[in-house]
C-alpha positions in Angstrom: 105.4 70.8 48.6 103.8 74.1 50.5 101.4 76.5 50.5 103.5 79.3 51.0 104.3 81.9 48.9 106.3 84.9 49.9 108.8 87.0 47.2 112.2 85.6 48.0 114.0 88.7 48.0 112.2 90.2 50.4 112.0 87.0 52.6 115.8 87.1 52.5 116.0 90.9 53.6 113.6 90.1 56.4 115.8 87.2 57.5 119.0 89.0 57.5 117.6 91.6 59.6 115.9 89.1 61.9 119.3 87.9 62.1 120.7 91.2 64.0 118.4 90.3 66.5 120.0 89.6 69.7 117.3 88.6 70.9 117.8 85.0 73.4 116.0 82.5 74.8 117.7 82.1 78.0 115.8 82.8 81.2 116.1 86.9 82.2 118.2 87.1 85.5 116.7 87.2 88.7 115.7 90.9 89.7 113.4 93.6 89.6 111.6 94.8 86.4 108.8 97.5 86.1 106.3 95.5 83.9 102.9 95.6 83.3 100.1 92.6 82.8 99.5 91.8 79.5 97.6 88.5 79.7 96.2 86.9 82.5 94.2 83.8 81.3 93.3 79.8 82.1 94.9 77.4 80.3 96.1 73.5 80.9 98.6 71.5 80.8 99.9 69.7 77.5 101.3 66.3 79.6 98.4 63.6 80.7 96.7 63.7 82.6 95.7 66.9 81.6 95.6 69.9 84.7 94.4 73.8 84.5 97.1 75.7 84.4 96.8 79.6 85.2 98.9 81.7 83.0 100.2 85.6 83.0 102.4 87.4 80.7 104.2 90.5 81.6 105.8 92.9 79.3 109.1 94.6 80.4 108.5 98.2 80.2 112.3 100.0 81.4 115.9 98.8 81.7 118.2 96.7 79.5 115.6 94.2 79.4 112.5 96.3 78.0 109.9 94.9 75.6 110.6 91.3 76.8 108.3 89.6 78.3 107.8 87.3 81.0 106.0 84.2 81.6 104.1 82.6 84.9 102.3 79.5 84.3 101.1 77.7 87.5 99.3 74.3 87.6 96.7 74.7 89.6 95.6 71.4 90.9 97.5 68.2 91.0 97.3 64.8 93.0 99.6 63.1 94.9 100.3 59.3 95.3 97.6 58.4 96.6 95.2 60.1 93.9 94.4 63.0 96.6 93.9 66.7 95.4 96.0 69.7 96.1 94.9 72.8 95.1 98.4 74.8 96.9 98.9 76.0 93.2 95.8 77.2 93.0 95.6 79.2 96.8 99.4 80.9 95.2 97.9 81.6 92.2 94.8 83.4 93.4 97.6 84.9 96.3 99.5 86.6 93.7 96.0 88.0 91.7 95.6 89.7 95.2 98.6 91.2 94.9 97.9 93.1 91.5 95.8 95.2 93.1 94.8 95.2 97.0 91.1 95.6 96.5 91.1 92.4 94.8 89.7 89.1 96.4 90.0 86.6 94.2 89.3 83.0 95.6 88.6 80.2 93.6 86.4 79.2 96.9 83.7 81.8 95.7 83.3 80.3 91.9 81.0 77.4 91.5 83.2 76.0 88.5 86.4 76.7 86.5 84.6 78.4 83.6 83.5 80.8 86.3 87.1 81.3 87.6 88.3 82.0 83.7 85.7 84.9 83.4 87.2 85.9 86.6 90.3 86.0 85.1 89.4 88.3 82.8 87.6 90.5 84.6 91.3 90.9 86.8 93.0 91.9 83.5 90.3 94.6 83.0 90.4 95.9 86.2 94.0 96.2 86.1 95.0 97.1 82.6 96.4 100.5 83.2 98.3 99.4 86.5 102.2 98.5 86.0 104.4 96.9 88.9 107.3 97.0 89.9 108.5 93.0 90.1 110.8 90.9 91.5 111.9 87.8 89.9 113.4 84.8 91.4 114.3 81.2 90.5 113.3 77.9 92.2 115.7 76.1 90.2 114.6 76.5 87.0 111.1 77.6 88.0 110.7 81.5 88.1 108.8 82.9 91.1 107.5 86.5 91.4 106.6 88.9 93.7 104.9 92.3 93.5 106.7 94.5 95.2 104.6 98.3 94.4 101.9 99.0 92.0 102.1 102.2 90.3 99.1 103.8 88.4 
C-alpha cells in the first residue's frame, strides 16, 4: 500500500519516545521572549484569491519555552469590497523589519516588484543572522502581535 519501509521495532521505539514529548500546539502565552530570527521569507496565502504574505519564524533561546518557535505570517496586500488595494499589511511588515536592526530602511516602495522584495527579505535575514531580540508577544483575538523591545549582538 505504501512505499515506506521502516524497521517496526525501531519505529515503535521512536514513537514511544515521541509520546514523552510535552509539546503542545497551544499558542504560547503572551509575554516577553528572547529569540533569534530563523527565517524571513515572502510566501503566499493558500486561500483564493492568493495574496502575498510576509513570513517570519523565531526560535526562543531561553526560559520555559526554550527551543520552541513563534511564527508571524502577515498578509501584505488585500482588497476592500470595492476592489481597492490595501497595503497596510505591507507597511506593518516593513516597519517590523526595520525594528530588527536600527540601520535598516526596508520599504517595498523602493522595490520594482515582489521578486525584488523577496530578495530584500533574504538580505535582511542575512544581515541579522548574529542578532537576538527581546520580543513582546501580545494577542489581538487569536492573532499574535510582536514588538521588538531590545536588540542584542
